[in-house]
VOGU-3710 file (C-alpha; in Angstrom, 3 decimals, decimal comma):
1> mgwytdisrd> -25,224/-65,117/97,417  -24,510/-61,558/98,674  -23,512/-58,515/97,150  -20,057/-59,273/97,855  -19,963/-62,101/95,793  -22,059/-59,985/92,870  -19,287/-57,535/93,210  -16,245/-59,448/93,183  -17,334/-61,098/90,049  -18,593/-58,065/88,015
11> isnipdavvy> -17,533/-54,467/89,558  -20,800/-53,185/87,609  -22,930/-54,295/90,499  -21,846/-51,481/92,671  -24,750/-49,009/91,816  -27,164/-51,814/92,463  -25,748/-52,699/95,727  -25,830/-49,270/96,905  -29,309/-48,838/96,343  -30,157/-52,048/98,028
21> fegelteark> -28,065/-51,064/101,118  -29,550/-47,447/101,162  -32,878/-49,265/100,928  -32,281/-51,653/103,769  -30,431/-48,668/106,032  -34,075/-47,103/105,902  -35,916/-50,042/107,052  -32,910/-50,343/109,960  -33,647/-47,098/110,871  -37,116/-47,937/111,815
31> ecklsgnver> -35,799/-51,034/113,867  -33,956/-48,362/116,470  -37,032/-46,948/117,621  -38,297/-48,417/120,740  -42,070/-48,475/121,336  -45,019/-50,826/122,267  -44,198/-54,098/124,051  -41,044/-54,197/125,796  -40,755/-57,844/126,028  -41,324/-58,379/122,170
41> aaasmpgive> -38,898/-55,685/121,530  -36,317/-57,402/123,643  -36,898/-60,830/122,355  -36,845/-59,449/118,717  -33,317/-57,666/119,402  -30,653/-60,492/119,063  -32,076/-61,296/115,672  -32,179/-57,749/114,579  -28,805/-57,083/115,409  -27,242/-60,191/113,994
51> hrfgqlqeie> -29,050/-59,511/110,804  -28,042/-55,719/110,427  -24,639/-56,391/111,830  -24,311/-59,261/109,192  -25,246/-56,507/106,696  -22,483/-54,250/107,756  -19,614/-56,961/107,743  -20,786/-57,313/103,895  -20,577/-53,338/103,410  -17,077/-53,847/104,967
61> aileylniel> -15,501/-56,719/102,957  -16,969/-54,828/99,721  -15,294/-51,765/100,856  -11,989/-53,770/101,469  -12,388/-55,477/98,029  -12,758/-51,847/96,617  -9,424/-51,065/98,337  -7,497/-54,006/97,299  -8,557/-53,377/93,694  -7,646/-49,650/93,722
71> rrlksqhfrk> -4,086/-50,580/94,856  -3,999/-52,953/91,934  -5,129/-50,231/89,793  -2,555/-47,622/91,273  0,109/-50,460/90,904  -0,445/-50,860/87,149  -0,204/-47,074/86,668  2,656/-46,611/88,818  4,242/-49,148/86,416  3,442/-47,870/83,374
81> ylenyqrals> 4,933/-44,398/84,475  7,938/-45,995/86,097  8,900/-47,962/82,959  7,605/-46,395/79,871  7,784/-42,474/80,711  10,309/-40,656/78,462  12,181/-39,208/81,223  13,404/-40,850/84,466  10,624/-40,013/87,165  11,361/-40,546/91,072
91> srdceryveg> 8,780/-42,629/92,966  7,046/-39,871/94,335  6,731/-38,426/91,000  5,065/-41,355/89,926  2,560/-41,617/92,640  1,535/-37,817/92,041  0,979/-38,780/88,260  -0,878/-42,119/89,390  -3,297/-40,245/91,903  -4,261/-37,775/88,898
101> eadvvdfeki> -5,114/-40,561/86,797  -9,070/-40,331/85,961  -9,673/-44,007/86,410  -7,832/-43,838/90,173  -10,025/-40,782/91,118  -13,056/-42,492/90,165  -12,315/-45,398/91,822  -11,668/-43,551/94,912  -14,772/-41,423/94,741  -16,537/-44,912/94,575
111> inefallrnk> -14,597/-46,220/97,629  -15,747/-42,691/99,297  -19,313/-43,588/98,786  -19,108/-46,835/99,868  -17,470/-45,603/103,281  -19,903/-43,363/103,886  -22,580/-45,949/103,416  -20,708/-48,006/105,983  -20,389/-44,922/108,473  -24,255/-44,887/107,958
121> wlaviksldq> -24,405/-48,288/109,003  -22,116/-47,961/112,130  -24,727/-45,562/113,066  -27,249/-48,006/113,181  -25,620/-50,489/114,892  -24,654/-47,798/117,301  -28,190/-46,913/117,702  -29,265/-50,493/118,455  -26,993/-50,912/120,776  -28,133/-47,804/122,857
131> kqwqitnivk> -32,084/-49,597/122,419  -30,556/-52,601/124,089  -29,119/-50,600/126,828  -32,644/-48,733/127,278  -34,644/-51,920/127,227  -32,449/-53,104/129,839  -32,790/-50,184/132,018  -36,655/-50,531/131,499  -36,690/-53,836/132,694  -34,478/-52,924/135,586
141> lrvagmedas> -37,250/-50,374/136,596  -40,050/-52,885/136,124  -38,289/-55,266/138,576  -37,582/-52,735/140,862  -41,578/-52,230/140,934  -41,926/-49,117/138,862  -44,535/-50,694/136,581  -46,027/-47,615/135,461  -42,560/-46,688/133,414  -43,575/-46,396/130,043
151> i> -41,887/-45,774/126,696
//
């Protein structure tokens, strides 16, 4: 099972997931480098992209799950302020109070950390795309007879 399932069952797994994906990010960055045998690099690209893109999709799913949970949390606080506050509050006043609740702020910080993680993974995917483009150009040079082109 993946991290999405673990987190959806128990949200306290988030720190472990962040550590895991940060470690994988370090390994993924190594795969973005182009060196050695071009044919071997070209042959391994589809598998690398599939694996890393799958990890990005899992991070995206976790981020969406966290956003859903944040909306649920805000809704609970909103209802509390709207129904149980001693004086009548406008919807906008309730929203302001909800935004200041400690657990809402903490949850938004967690979401922000996961969004940063997602953006780092987007950079890796973009880098892998550039690597594929470079491999294609090197192959075209070799086809054109420039065998001495090196990386």
